[in-house]
C-alpha positions in Angstrom: -6.7 -10.2 -39.4 -6.3 -13.5 -37.9 -5.7 -13.6 -34.2 -3.9 -16.4 -32.6 -6.0 -18.0 -29.6 -4.3 -19.9 -26.8 -6.6 -21.4 -24.0 -7.1 -23.9 -21.3 -4.1 -25.6 -19.7 -1.0 -25.0 -21.8 2.6 -25.0 -21.0 5.1 -23.6 -23.7 8.7 -24.5 -23.5 11.9 -23.6 -25.0 12.5 -21.0 -27.8 9.3 -20.4 -29.7 8.3 -17.8 -32.4 4.5 -17.5 -32.7 3.0 -15.5 -35.6 -0.4 -14.1 -36.0 -1.2 -13.4 -39.5 -2.4 -10.2 -41.2 -1.6 -8.2 -38.1 -3.5 -10.4 -35.8 -2.8 -10.4 -31.9 -2.1 -13.1 -29.4 -5.0 -13.6 -27.2 -4.7 -16.0 -24.2 -8.3 -17.1 -22.9 -9.8 -14.2 -25.1 -7.7 -11.4 -23.5 -4.6 -9.6 -25.1 -1.1 -11.0 -24.0 1.5 -8.2 -23.0 4.5 -7.7 -24.7 7.6 -5.9 -24.0 8.5 -2.5 -25.4 11.7 0.0 -25.0 11.6 1.7 -21.6 10.3 5.2 -21.6 9.2 5.1 -25.3 6.7 7.6 -26.4 3.1 6.5 -27.0 3.9 3.0 -26.0 3.3 2.9 -22.4 1.1 -0.3 -20.7 -0.8 1.8 -18.3 -1.0 4.7 -15.7 0.3 4.9 -12.3 -2.2 6.5 -9.9 0.2 9.0 -8.7 3.8 10.4 -9.3 6.7 9.2 -7.3 7.1 12.0 -4.6 11.0 12.3 -4.9 12.1 14.9 -3.6 9.5 14.9 -0.8 6.9 17.7 -0.7 7.0 20.7 -0.6 9.3 20.3 -3.6 7.7 19.1 -7.0 8.4 15.7 -7.9 11.7 15.3 -10.2 10.0 13.2 -12.9 6.3 13.7 -12.4 5.2 11.2 -15.6 2.3 8.6 -14.7 3.1 6.3 -17.8 4.4 2.8 -17.0 6.1 0.6 -19.3 7.0 -3.0 -19.4 10.5 -3.3 -20.5 11.8 -6.9 -19.5 10.2 -10.3 -19.2 11.4 -12.8 -16.6 11.1 -15.6 -19.0 11.5 -14.1 -22.8 12.0 -17.4 -24.7 8.4 -17.1 -26.3 7.7 -14.2 -28.8 4.6 -13.2 -31.0 5.5 -11.4 -34.2 8.9 -11.0 -32.9 8.0 -9.4 -29.5 8.9 -10.8 -26.3 5.8 -12.1 -24.3 5.6 -11.1 -20.7 5.5 -13.5 -17.9 6.4 -11.4 -14.6 9.2 -8.7 -15.0 10.4 -5.3 -14.8 8.3 -2.2 -15.4 9.4 1.6 -15.1 7.2 4.7 -14.4 8.1 8.2 -15.4 8.3 10.7 -18.3 8.7 9.3 -22.0 12.6 9.1 -22.6 13.3 8.5 -18.8 11.2 6.3 -16.8 13.2 6.2 -14.1 11.3 4.7 -11.2 11.5 0.8 -11.2 8.6 -1.4 -10.8 7.8 -5.3 -10.8 5.0 -7.2 -13.0 3.1 -9.5 -10.7 2.0 -12.9 -11.6 -1.0 -13.0 -13.9 -4.3 -13.1 -12.0 -6.4 -13.1 -15.5 -4.9 -15.9 -16.9 -4.3 -19.0 -14.8 -3.9 -21.8 -17.4 -1.4 -20.6 -20.3 2.1 -20.5 -19.4 5.8 -20.3 -20.5 8.3 -22.5 -18.8 5.4 -22.8 -15.9 5.2 -19.0 -15.6 1.6 -17.6 -16.3 1.5 -15.2 -19.5 0.5 -11.6 -18.6 -2.4 -10.3 -20.1 -4.5 -6.9 -20.4 -5.9 -6.1 -16.7 -3.1 -7.7 -14.9 -1.0 -5.7 -12.3 2.2 -4.5 -11.4 3.5 -2.6 -8.4 5.7 0.7 -8.7 8.8 -0.1 -5.9 9.3 3.3 -4.7 5.6 4.1 -3.7 4.1 0.6 -3.6 1.5 2.0 -5.8 -0.6 -0.7 -7.9 -0.5 -0.4 -11.9 -3.2 -1.9 -13.8 -1.8 -2.7 -17.4 -4.4 -1.7 -19.9 -2.5 -1.7 -23.2 -1.0 -4.8 -24.6 1.4 -3.1 -27.1 1.4 -6.1 -29.7 1.4 -3.4 -32.4 
């Protein structure tokens, strides 16, 4: 398995298809880069929210109590790794598999200050997002390159 390593100060521009051979991963400064998945795809979430979105409000049970969070849209999807779009900020959603109704935002990378796509840092494992209805933070713990 041969990983593709990017490090230091680097700014990728335009449409670019990166390939890691033999099932390898894209690593940015030693940490796996995040990639897009389908919204609500079972078994493919990037992380877990700390609590469900309380809509409708208590005492009723939440209409969609799922804690899974998927990143489904990169704001700058011009560079791919093994045909998967690399995340550079974007949109995420929390909820149950197959639904993921509650929108969120992927924040600018804190764990990768140097490797960028069109001047936006690539998001990596350990970066954060926020679920908009609650303001709850989410840590992305799964890269989903495979």
